[in-house]
PDB file of N, CA, C and O in Angstrom:
ATOM      1  N   MET A   1      73.837 127.570 110.660  1.00  0.00           N
ATOM      2  CA  MET A   1      74.213 128.226 109.435  1.00  0.00           C
ATOM      3  C   MET A   1      74.717 129.634 109.692  1.00  0.00           C
ATOM      4  O   MET A   1      75.603 130.122 108.990  1.00  0.00           O
ATOM      5  N   GLU A   2      74.165 130.274 110.680  1.00  0.00           N
ATOM      6  CA  GLU A   2      74.582 131.642 110.975  1.00  0.00           C
ATOM      7  C   GLU A   2      76.048 131.690 111.416  1.00  0.00           C
ATOM      8  O   GLU A   2      76.774 132.621 111.068  1.00  0.00           O
ATOM      9  N   GLU A   3      76.480 130.684 112.182  1.00  0.00           N
ATOM     10  CA  GLU A   3      77.874 130.638 112.627  1.00  0.00           C
ATOM     11  C   GLU A   3      78.815 130.464 111.450  1.00  0.00           C
ATOM     12  O   GLU A   3      79.897 131.051 111.422  1.00  0.00           O
ATOM     13  N   LEU A   4      78.408 129.661 110.480  1.00  0.00           N
ATOM     14  CA  LEU A   4      79.233 129.432 109.301  1.00  0.00           C
ATOM     15  C   LEU A   4      79.404 130.720 108.504  1.00  0.00           C
ATOM     16  O   LEU A   4      80.489 130.997 107.993  1.00  0.00           O
ATOM     17  N   LYS A   5      78.342 131.503 108.398  1.00  0.00           N
ATOM     18  CA  LYS A   5      78.429 132.780 107.679  1.00  0.00           C
ATOM     19  C   LYS A   5      79.315 133.767 108.427  1.00  0.00           C
ATOM     20  O   LYS A   5      80.019 134.560 107.802  1.00  0.00           O
ATOM     21  N   LYS A   6      79.292 133.730 109.750  1.00  0.00           N
ATOM     22  CA  LYS A   6      80.153 134.605 110.543  1.00  0.00           C
ATOM     23  C   LYS A   6      81.621 134.223 110.347  1.00  0.00           C
ATOM     24  O   LYS A   6      82.482 135.095 110.224  1.00  0.00           O
ATOM     25  N   LEU A   7      81.904 132.914 110.318  1.00  0.00           N
ATOM     26  CA  LEU A   7      83.275 132.461 110.087  1.00  0.00           C
ATOM     27  C   LEU A   7      83.748 132.815 108.688  1.00  0.00           C
ATOM     28  O   LEU A   7      84.905 133.191 108.505  1.00  0.00           O
ATOM     29  N   GLU A   8      82.872 132.700 107.701  1.00  0.00           N
ATOM     30  CA  GLU A   8      83.238 133.071 106.333  1.00  0.00           C
ATOM     31  C   GLU A   8      83.523 134.567 106.238  1.00  0.00           C
ATOM     32  O   GLU A   8      84.395 134.984 105.475  1.00  0.00           O
ATOM     33  N   ALA A   9      82.800 135.373 107.002  1.00  0.00           N
ATOM     34  CA  ALA A   9      83.049 136.812 107.005  1.00  0.00           C
ATOM     35  C   ALA A   9      84.435 137.124 107.582  1.00  0.00           C
ATOM     36  O   ALA A   9      85.051 138.126 107.218  1.00  0.00           O
ATOM     37  N   LEU A  10      84.916 136.274 108.470  1.00  0.00           N
ATOM     38  CA  LEU A  10      86.256 136.444 109.045  1.00  0.00           C
ATOM     39  C   LEU A  10      87.356 135.889 108.145  1.00  0.00           C
ATOM     40  O   LEU A  10      88.542 136.050 108.433  1.00  0.00           O
ATOM     41  N   GLY A  11      86.957 135.231 107.050  1.00  0.00           N
ATOM     42  CA  GLY A  11      87.939 134.689 106.117  1.00  0.00           C
ATOM     43  C   GLY A  11      88.227 133.217 106.336  1.00  0.00           C
ATOM     44  O   GLY A  11      89.139 132.676 105.710  1.00  0.00           O
ATOM     45  N   LEU A  12      87.486 132.557 107.195  1.00  0.00           N
ATOM     46  CA  LEU A  12      87.686 131.131 107.456  1.00  0.00           C
ATOM     47  C   LEU A  12      86.669 130.332 106.642  1.00  0.00           C
ATOM     48  O   LEU A  12      85.460 130.465 106.835  1.00  0.00           O
ATOM     49  N   VAL A  13      87.168 129.512 105.742  1.00  0.00           N
ATOM     50  CA  VAL A  13      86.293 128.690 104.913  1.00  0.00           C
ATOM     51  C   VAL A  13      86.742 127.235 105.027  1.00  0.00           C
ATOM     52  O   VAL A  13      87.910 126.946 105.286  1.00  0.00           O
ATOM     53  N   LEU A  14      85.801 126.341 104.830  1.00  0.00           N
ATOM     54  CA  LEU A  14      86.116 124.916 104.864  1.00  0.00           C
ATOM     55  C   LEU A  14      86.817 124.517 103.573  1.00  0.00           C
ATOM     56  O   LEU A  14      86.479 125.026 102.505  1.00  0.00           O
ATOM     57  N   PRO A  15      87.787 123.612 103.657  1.00  0.00           N
ATOM     58  CA  PRO A  15      88.467 123.167 102.432  1.00  0.00           C
ATOM     59  C   PRO A  15      87.549 122.287 101.594  1.00  0.00           C
ATOM     60  O   PRO A  15      86.608 121.676 102.101  1.00  0.00           O
ATOM     61  N   SER A  16      87.847 122.239 100.303  1.00  0.00           N
ATOM     62  CA  SER A  16      87.052 121.422  99.389  1.00  0.00           C
ATOM     63  C   SER A  16      87.386 119.943  99.595  1.00  0.00           C
ATOM     64  O   SER A  16      88.434 119.614 100.150  1.00  0.00           O
ATOM     65  N   PRO A  17      86.500 119.058  99.152  1.00  0.00           N
ATOM     66  CA  PRO A  17      86.800 117.624  99.241  1.00  0.00           C
ATOM     67  C   PRO A  17      88.067 117.234  98.483  1.00  0.00           C
ATOM     68  O   PRO A  17      88.786 116.329  98.906  1.00  0.00           O
ATOM     69  N   ALA A  18      88.345 117.906  97.371  1.00  0.00           N
ATOM     70  CA  ALA A  18      89.567 117.613  96.609  1.00  0.00           C
ATOM     71  C   ALA A  18      90.806 117.974  97.420  1.00  0.00           C
ATOM     72  O   ALA A  18      91.815 117.271  97.356  1.00  0.00           O
ATOM     73  N   TYR A  19      90.739 119.060  98.178  1.00  0.00           N
ATOM     74  CA  TYR A  19      91.866 119.471  99.017  1.00  0.00           C
ATOM     75  C   TYR A  19      92.087 118.458 100.140  1.00  0.00           C
ATOM     76  O   TYR A  19      93.221 118.071 100.420  1.00  0.00           O
ATOM     77  N   ILE A  20      91.015 118.039 100.771  1.00  0.00           N
ATOM     78  CA  ILE A  20      91.117 117.066 101.871  1.00  0.00           C
ATOM     79  C   ILE A  20      91.677 115.742 101.353  1.00  0.00           C
ATOM     80  O   ILE A  20      92.537 115.137 101.993  1.00  0.00           O
ATOM     81  N   ALA A  21      91.187 115.291 100.190  1.00  0.00           N
ATOM     82  CA  ALA A  21      91.681 114.037  99.603  1.00  0.00           C
ATOM     83  C   ALA A  21      93.165 114.149  99.267  1.00  0.00           C
ATOM     84  O   ALA A  21      93.932 113.218  99.513  1.00  0.00           O
ATOM     85  N   GLY A  22      93.568 115.284  98.709  1.00  0.00           N
ATOM     86  CA  GLY A  22      94.979 115.479  98.375  1.00  0.00           C
ATOM     87  C   GLY A  22      95.858 115.518  99.612  1.00  0.00           C
ATOM     88  O   GLY A  22      96.943 114.937  99.624  1.00  0.00           O
ATOM     89  N   ALA A  23      95.398 116.199 100.655  1.00  0.00           N
ATOM     90  CA  ALA A  23      96.176 116.279 101.894  1.00  0.00           C
ATOM     91  C   ALA A  23      96.361 114.893 102.509  1.00  0.00           C
ATOM     92  O   ALA A  23      97.447 114.561 102.985  1.00  0.00           O
ATOM     93  N   ILE A  24      95.312 114.096 102.498  1.00  0.00           N
ATOM     94  CA  ILE A  24      95.412 112.738 103.046  1.00  0.00           C
ATOM     95  C   ILE A  24      96.329 111.879 102.178  1.00  0.00           C
ATOM     96  O   ILE A  24      97.195 111.174 102.695  1.00  0.00           O
ATOM     97  N   LEU A  25      96.141 111.939 100.865  1.00  0.00           N
ATOM     98  CA  LEU A  25      96.955 111.136  99.948  1.00  0.00           C
ATOM     99  C   LEU A  25      98.433 111.477 100.069  1.00  0.00           C
ATOM    100  O   LEU A  25      99.265 110.580 100.208  1.00  0.00           O
ATOM    101  N   PHE A  26      98.769 112.763 100.017  1.00  0.00           N
ATOM    102  CA  PHE A  26     100.173 113.153 100.073  1.00  0.00           C
ATOM    103  C   PHE A  26     100.758 112.927 101.465  1.00  0.00           C
ATOM    104  O   PHE A  26     101.960 112.693 101.597  1.00  0.00           O
ATOM    105  N   GLY A  27      99.933 112.992 102.493  1.00  0.00           N
ATOM    106  CA  GLY A  27     100.408 112.675 103.833  1.00  0.00           C
ATOM    107  C   GLY A  27     100.797 111.208 103.959  1.00  0.00           C
ATOM    108  O   GLY A  27     101.825 110.874 104.549  1.00  0.00           O
ATOM    109  N   ILE A  28      99.966 110.338 103.398  1.00  0.00           N
ATOM    110  CA  ILE A  28     100.265 108.896 103.431  1.00  0.00           C
ATOM    111  C   ILE A  28     101.510 108.592 102.599  1.00  0.00           C
ATOM    112  O   ILE A  28     102.386 107.849 103.041  1.00  0.00           O
ATOM    113  N   LEU A  29     101.590 109.163 101.400  1.00  0.00           N
ATOM    114  CA  LEU A  29     102.772 108.941 100.558  1.00  0.00           C
ATOM    115  C   LEU A  29     104.025 109.503 101.216  1.00  0.00           C
ATOM    116  O   LEU A  29     105.102 108.917 101.099  1.00  0.00           O
ATOM    117  N   GLY A  30     103.896 110.624 101.903  1.00  0.00           N
ATOM    118  CA  GLY A  30     105.026 111.195 102.625  1.00  0.00           C
ATOM    119  C   GLY A  30     105.487 110.305 103.756  1.00  0.00           C
ATOM    120  O   GLY A  30     106.687 110.158 103.986  1.00  0.00           O
ATOM    121  N   TYR A  31     104.543 109.709 104.463  1.00  0.00           N
ATOM    122  CA  TYR A  31     104.901 108.800 105.554  1.00  0.00           C
ATOM    123  C   TYR A  31     105.644 107.575 105.012  1.00  0.00           C
ATOM    124  O   TYR A  31     106.625 107.123 105.602  1.00  0.00           O
ATOM    125  N   VAL A  32     105.167 107.045 103.887  1.00  0.00           N
ATOM    126  CA  VAL A  32     105.830 105.885 103.276  1.00  0.00           C
ATOM    127  C   VAL A  32     107.242 106.258 102.832  1.00  0.00           C
ATOM    128  O   VAL A  32     108.186 105.497 103.049  1.00  0.00           O
ATOM    129  N   ALA A  33     107.386 107.434 102.209  1.00  0.00           N
ATOM    130  CA  ALA A  33     108.711 107.875 101.762  1.00  0.00           C
ATOM    131  C   ALA A  33     109.628 108.113 102.959  1.00  0.00           C
ATOM    132  O   ALA A  33     110.811 107.774 102.914  1.00  0.00           O
ATOM    133  N   PHE A  34     109.093 108.690 104.019  1.00  0.00           N
ATOM    134  CA  PHE A  34     109.881 108.939 105.230  1.00  0.00           C
ATOM    135  C   PHE A  34     110.398 107.632 105.821  1.00  0.00           C
ATOM    136  O   PHE A  34     111.579 107.514 106.148  1.00  0.00           O
ATOM    137  N   ARG A  35     109.512 106.658 105.955  1.00  0.00           N
ATOM    138  CA  ARG A  35     109.911 105.356 106.508  1.00  0.00           C
ATOM    139  C   ARG A  35     110.950 104.669 105.615  1.00  0.00           C
ATOM    140  O   ARG A  35     111.929 104.113 106.115  1.00  0.00           O
ATOM    141  N   ARG A  36     110.738 104.707 104.306  1.00  0.00           N
ATOM    142  CA  ARG A  36     111.671 104.085 103.370  1.00  0.00           C
ATOM    143  C   ARG A  36     113.040 104.783 103.410  1.00  0.00           C
ATOM    144  O   ARG A  36     114.084 104.135 103.344  1.00  0.00           O
ATOM    145  N   GLY A  37     113.007 106.116 103.519  1.00  0.00           N
ATOM    146  CA  GLY A  37     114.251 106.877 103.593  1.00  0.00           C
ATOM    147  C   GLY A  37     115.029 106.591 104.859  1.00  0.00           C
ATOM    148  O   GLY A  37     116.258 106.514 104.835  1.00  0.00           O
ATOM    149  N   ARG A  38     114.315 106.433 105.973  1.00  0.00           N
ATOM    150  CA  ARG A  38     115.001 106.100 107.231  1.00  0.00           C
ATOM    151  C   ARG A  38     115.611 104.709 107.164  1.00  0.00           C
ATOM    152  O   ARG A  38     116.737 104.494 107.612  1.00  0.00           O
ATOM    153  N   LYS A  39     114.861 103.764 106.599  1.00  0.00           N
ATOM    154  CA  LYS A  39     115.349 102.392 106.508  1.00  0.00           C
ATOM    155  C   LYS A  39     116.548 102.288 105.568  1.00  0.00           C
ATOM    156  O   LYS A  39     117.484 101.535 105.839  1.00  0.00           O
ATOM    157  N   ALA A  40     116.527 103.038 104.467  1.00  0.00           N
ATOM    158  CA  ALA A  40     117.608 102.983 103.475  1.00  0.00           C
ATOM    159  C   ALA A  40     118.718 103.976 103.784  1.00  0.00           C
ATOM    160  O   ALA A  40     119.696 104.046 103.041  1.00  0.00           O
ATOM    161  N   ALA A  41     118.594 104.743 104.858  1.00  0.00           N
ATOM    162  CA  ALA A  41     119.576 105.765 105.242  1.00  0.00           C
ATOM    163  C   ALA A  41     119.790 106.769 104.112  1.00  0.00           C
ATOM    164  O   ALA A  41     120.922 107.128 103.788  1.00  0.00           O
ATOM    165  N   SER A  42     118.678 107.214 103.519  1.00  0.00           N
ATOM    166  CA  SER A  42     118.707 108.183 102.428  1.00  0.00           C
ATOM    167  C   SER A  42     118.116 109.502 102.927  1.00  0.00           C
ATOM    168  O   SER A  42     116.897 109.630 103.034  1.00  0.00           O
ATOM    169  N   PRO A  43     118.968 110.480 103.232  1.00  0.00           N
ATOM    170  CA  PRO A  43     118.452 111.761 103.739  1.00  0.00           C
ATOM    171  C   PRO A  43     117.535 112.479 102.754  1.00  0.00           C
ATOM    172  O   PRO A  43     116.568 113.116 103.173  1.00  0.00           O
ATOM    173  N   ALA A  44     117.816 112.392 101.461  1.00  0.00           N
ATOM    174  CA  ALA A  44     116.974 113.062 100.468  1.00  0.00           C
ATOM    175  C   ALA A  44     115.561 112.498 100.490  1.00  0.00           C
ATOM    176  O   ALA A  44     114.588 113.251 100.448  1.00  0.00           O
ATOM    177  N   LEU A  45     115.447 111.191 100.554  1.00  0.00           N
ATOM    178  CA  LEU A  45     114.136 110.553 100.589  1.00  0.00           C
ATOM    179  C   LEU A  45     113.432 110.825 101.912  1.00  0.00           C
ATOM    180  O   LEU A  45     112.219 111.037 101.933  1.00  0.00           O
ATOM    181  N   THR A  46     114.168 110.821 103.001  1.00  0.00           N
ATOM    182  CA  THR A  46     113.584 111.090 104.311  1.00  0.00           C
ATOM    183  C   THR A  46     113.011 112.500 104.380  1.00  0.00           C
ATOM    184  O   THR A  46     111.874 112.688 104.813  1.00  0.00           O
ATOM    185  N   TRP A  47     113.793 113.494 103.955  1.00  0.00           N
ATOM    186  CA  TRP A  47     113.330 114.879 104.048  1.00  0.00           C
ATOM    187  C   TRP A  47     112.241 115.193 103.028  1.00  0.00           C
ATOM    188  O   TRP A  47     111.398 116.054 103.277  1.00  0.00           O
ATOM    189  N   THR A  48     112.246 114.522 101.906  1.00  0.00           N
ATOM    190  CA  THR A  48     111.149 114.692 100.954  1.00  0.00           C
ATOM    191  C   THR A  48     109.861 114.126 101.537  1.00  0.00           C
ATOM    192  O   THR A  48     108.786 114.690 101.334  1.00  0.00           O
ATOM    193  N   GLY A  49     109.964 113.023 102.255  1.00  0.00           N
ATOM    194  CA  GLY A  49     108.798 112.475 102.941  1.00  0.00           C
ATOM    195  C   GLY A  49     108.260 113.438 103.986  1.00  0.00           C
ATOM    196  O   GLY A  49     107.048 113.607 104.113  1.00  0.00           O
ATOM    197  N   VAL A  50     109.146 114.064 104.727  1.00  0.00           N
ATOM    198  CA  VAL A  50     108.718 115.064 105.720  1.00  0.00           C
ATOM    199  C   VAL A  50     108.030 116.229 105.012  1.00  0.00           C
ATOM    200  O   VAL A  50     106.998 116.715 105.475  1.00  0.00           O
ATOM    201  N   ALA A  51     108.595 116.675 103.899  1.00  0.00           N
ATOM    202  CA  ALA A  51     107.995 117.778 103.145  1.00  0.00           C
ATOM    203  C   ALA A  51     106.599 117.409 102.647  1.00  0.00           C
ATOM    204  O   ALA A  51     105.685 118.232 102.695  1.00  0.00           O
ATOM    205  N   LEU A  52     106.431 116.178 102.170  1.00  0.00           N
ATOM    206  CA  LEU A  52     105.115 115.736 101.708  1.00  0.00           C
ATOM    207  C   LEU A  52     104.101 115.706 102.847  1.00  0.00           C
ATOM    208  O   LEU A  52     102.922 115.983 102.628  1.00  0.00           O
ATOM    209  N   MET A  53     104.533 115.381 104.033  1.00  0.00           N
ATOM    210  CA  MET A  53     103.606 115.331 105.156  1.00  0.00           C
ATOM    211  C   MET A  53     103.253 116.714 105.679  1.00  0.00           C
ATOM    212  O   MET A  53     102.151 116.908 106.192  1.00  0.00           O
ATOM    213  N   VAL A  54     104.160 117.685 105.563  1.00  0.00           N
ATOM    214  CA  VAL A  54     103.984 118.982 106.218  1.00  0.00           C
ATOM    215  C   VAL A  54     103.429 120.065 105.296  1.00  0.00           C
ATOM    216  O   VAL A  54     102.686 120.930 105.760  1.00  0.00           O
ATOM    217  N   TYR A  55     103.766 120.046 104.009  1.00  0.00           N
ATOM    218  CA  TYR A  55     103.425 121.176 103.157  1.00  0.00           C
ATOM    219  C   TYR A  55     101.930 121.447 103.015  1.00  0.00           C
ATOM    220  O   TYR A  55     101.584 122.601 102.767  1.00  0.00           O
ATOM    221  N   PRO A  56     101.008 120.482 103.152  1.00  0.00           N
ATOM    222  CA  PRO A  56      99.587 120.845 103.046  1.00  0.00           C
ATOM    223  C   PRO A  56      99.135 121.858 104.107  1.00  0.00           C
ATOM    224  O   PRO A  56      98.128 122.539 103.914  1.00  0.00           O
ATOM    225  N   TYR A  57      99.853 121.963 105.203  1.00  0.00           N
ATOM    226  CA  TYR A  57      99.501 122.948 106.221  1.00  0.00           C
ATOM    227  C   TYR A  57      99.853 124.365 105.780  1.00  0.00           C
ATOM    228  O   TYR A  57      99.306 125.324 106.325  1.00  0.00           O
ATOM    229  N   ALA A  58     100.746 124.523 104.815  1.00  0.00           N
ATOM    230  CA  ALA A  58     101.197 125.843 104.380  1.00  0.00           C
ATOM    231  C   ALA A  58     100.557 126.290 103.071  1.00  0.00           C
ATOM    232  O   ALA A  58     100.722 127.444 102.675  1.00  0.00           O
ATOM    233  N   VAL A  59      99.838 125.413 102.398  1.00  0.00           N
ATOM    234  CA  VAL A  59      99.259 125.723 101.087  1.00  0.00           C
ATOM    235  C   VAL A  59      97.751 125.852 101.237  1.00  0.00           C
ATOM    236  O   VAL A  59      97.102 124.997 101.840  1.00  0.00           O
ATOM    237  N   ALA A  60      97.195 126.934 100.682  1.00  0.00           N
ATOM    238  CA  ALA A  60      95.758 127.168 100.821  1.00  0.00           C
ATOM    239  C   ALA A  60      94.961 126.788  99.572  1.00  0.00           C
ATOM    240  O   ALA A  60      93.796 126.406  99.679  1.00  0.00           O
ATOM    241  N   GLN A  61      95.567 126.887  98.404  1.00  0.00           N
ATOM    242  CA  GLN A  61      94.837 126.606  97.165  1.00  0.00           C
ATOM    243  C   GLN A  61      94.933 125.124  96.810  1.00  0.00           C
ATOM    244  O   GLN A  61      95.976 124.491  96.971  1.00  0.00           O
ATOM    245  N   THR A  62      93.811 124.593  96.321  1.00  0.00           N
ATOM    246  CA  THR A  62      93.754 123.175  95.965  1.00  0.00           C
ATOM    247  C   THR A  62      94.686 122.862  94.799  1.00  0.00           C
ATOM    248  O   THR A  62      95.391 121.854  94.831  1.00  0.00           O
ATOM    249  N   TRP A  63      94.701 123.701  93.776  1.00  0.00           N
ATOM    250  CA  TRP A  63      95.541 123.427  92.606  1.00  0.00           C
ATOM    251  C   TRP A  63      97.016 123.431  92.983  1.00  0.00           C
ATOM    252  O   TRP A  63      97.802 122.654  92.441  1.00  0.00           O
ATOM    253  N   LEU A  64      97.389 124.302  93.909  1.00  0.00           N
ATOM    254  CA  LEU A  64      98.784 124.365  94.339  1.00  0.00           C
ATOM    255  C   LEU A  64      99.153 123.135  95.176  1.00  0.00           C
ATOM    256  O   LEU A  64     100.271 122.628  95.087  1.00  0.00           O
ATOM    257  N   LEU A  65      98.211 122.667  95.980  1.00  0.00           N
ATOM    258  CA  LEU A  65      98.432 121.448  96.764  1.00  0.00           C
ATOM    259  C   LEU A  65      98.748 120.278  95.839  1.00  0.00           C
ATOM    260  O   LEU A  65      99.700 119.535  96.075  1.00  0.00           O
ATOM    261  N   TRP A  66      97.945 120.115  94.783  1.00  0.00           N
ATOM    262  CA  TRP A  66      98.140 119.004  93.863  1.00  0.00           C
ATOM    263  C   TRP A  66      99.401 119.185  93.017  1.00  0.00           C
ATOM    264  O   TRP A  66     100.080 118.206  92.710  1.00  0.00           O
ATOM    265  N   ALA A  67      99.720 120.423  92.637  1.00  0.00           N
ATOM    266  CA  ALA A  67     100.916 120.667  91.815  1.00  0.00           C
ATOM    267  C   ALA A  67     102.192 120.374  92.608  1.00  0.00           C
ATOM    268  O   ALA A  67     103.078 119.669  92.124  1.00  0.00           O
ATOM    269  N   VAL A  68     102.282 120.909  93.811  1.00  0.00           N
ATOM    270  CA  VAL A  68     103.475 120.682  94.647  1.00  0.00           C
ATOM    271  C   VAL A  68     103.567 119.209  95.027  1.00  0.00           C
ATOM    272  O   VAL A  68     104.661 118.645  95.039  1.00  0.00           O
ATOM    273  N   GLY A  69     102.450 118.585  95.334  1.00  0.00           N
ATOM    274  CA  GLY A  69     102.440 117.168  95.671  1.00  0.00           C
ATOM    275  C   GLY A  69     102.920 116.298  94.522  1.00  0.00           C
ATOM    276  O   GLY A  69     103.650 115.330  94.733  1.00  0.00           O
ATOM    277  N   ALA A  70     102.510 116.643  93.302  1.00  0.00           N
ATOM    278  CA  ALA A  70     102.953 115.870  92.138  1.00  0.00           C
ATOM    279  C   ALA A  70     104.460 116.022  91.925  1.00  0.00           C
ATOM    280  O   ALA A  70     105.145 115.051  91.605  1.00  0.00           O
ATOM    281  N   VAL A  71     104.968 117.230  92.102  1.00  0.00           N
ATOM    282  CA  VAL A  71     106.414 117.453  91.946  1.00  0.00           C
ATOM    283  C   VAL A  71     107.194 116.685  93.007  1.00  0.00           C
ATOM    284  O   VAL A  71     108.187 116.029  92.691  1.00  0.00           O
ATOM    285  N   LEU A  72     106.759 116.761  94.246  1.00  0.00           N
ATOM    286  CA  LEU A  72     107.456 116.045  95.321  1.00  0.00           C
ATOM    287  C   LEU A  72     107.362 114.532  95.134  1.00  0.00           C
ATOM    288  O   LEU A  72     108.324 113.817  95.413  1.00  0.00           O
ATOM    289  N   CYS A  73     106.220 114.038  94.667  1.00  0.00           N
ATOM    290  CA  CYS A  73     106.100 112.597  94.409  1.00  0.00           C
ATOM    291  C   CYS A  73     107.000 112.179  93.252  1.00  0.00           C
ATOM    292  O   CYS A  73     107.550 111.077  93.264  1.00  0.00           O
ATOM    293  N   GLY A  74     107.155 113.041  92.260  1.00  0.00           N
ATOM    294  CA  GLY A  74     108.101 112.753  91.178  1.00  0.00           C
ATOM    295  C   GLY A  74     109.524 112.660  91.693  1.00  0.00           C
ATOM    296  O   GLY A  74     110.288 111.792  91.271  1.00  0.00           O
ATOM    297  N   TRP A  75     109.883 113.556  92.607  1.00  0.00           N
ATOM    298  CA  TRP A  75     111.218 113.525  93.220  1.00  0.00           C
ATOM    299  C   TRP A  75     111.413 112.231  94.017  1.00  0.00           C
ATOM    300  O   TRP A  75     112.481 111.621  93.968  1.00  0.00           O
ATOM    301  N   VAL A  76     110.371 111.817  94.752  1.00  0.00           N
ATOM    302  CA  VAL A  76     110.451 110.559  95.507  1.00  0.00           C
ATOM    303  C   VAL A  76     110.640 109.394  94.546  1.00  0.00           C
ATOM    304  O   VAL A  76     111.427 108.487  94.816  1.00  0.00           O
ATOM    305  N   TYR A  77     109.929 109.412  93.432  1.00  0.00           N
ATOM    306  CA  TYR A  77     110.065 108.338  92.452  1.00  0.00           C
ATOM    307  C   TYR A  77     111.483 108.260  91.912  1.00  0.00           C
ATOM    308  O   TYR A  77     112.033 107.171  91.754  1.00  0.00           O
ATOM    309  N   VAL A  78     112.074 109.414  91.629  1.00  0.00           N
ATOM    310  CA  VAL A  78     113.443 109.443  91.114  1.00  0.00           C
ATOM    311  C   VAL A  78     114.421 108.921  92.160  1.00  0.00           C
ATOM    312  O   VAL A  78     115.325 108.156  91.824  1.00  0.00           O
ATOM    313  N   LYS A  79     114.262 109.316  93.414  1.00  0.00           N
ATOM    314  CA  LYS A  79     115.177 108.899  94.470  1.00  0.00           C
ATOM    315  C   LYS A  79     114.958 107.452  94.905  1.00  0.00           C
ATOM    316  O   LYS A  79     115.885 106.806  95.394  1.00  0.00           O
ATOM    317  N   TRP A  80     113.751 106.943  94.731  1.00  0.00           N
ATOM    318  CA  TRP A  80     113.436 105.587  95.166  1.00  0.00           C
ATOM    319  C   TRP A  80     114.127 104.571  94.258  1.00  0.00           C
ATOM    320  O   TRP A  80     114.579 103.522  94.718  1.00  0.00           O
ATOM    321  N   ASN A  81     114.203 104.887  92.981  1.00  0.00           N
ATOM    322  CA  ASN A  81     114.788 103.925  92.020  1.00  0.00           C
ATOM    323  C   ASN A  81     116.242 104.113  91.802  1.00  0.00           C
ATOM    324  O   ASN A  81     116.850 103.377  91.025  1.00  0.00           O
TER     325      ASN A  81
END
């Protein structure tokens, strides 16, 4: 426990379960979109899939992770159909 308090003092905190679930969910959806985009030769779908897989590494807040993920998934839905 003492090590955890030292890490928190340095500004390092563990992500919430909601953040971890969102990162996994959007990573899987991004991989599916990436594969579908490559197969259909759709650059927009391919790069949106890459964005879905990568952006959780750049976002720290849980609400922002879910908001950006929902927008990107909406874009994938529009491009898929």
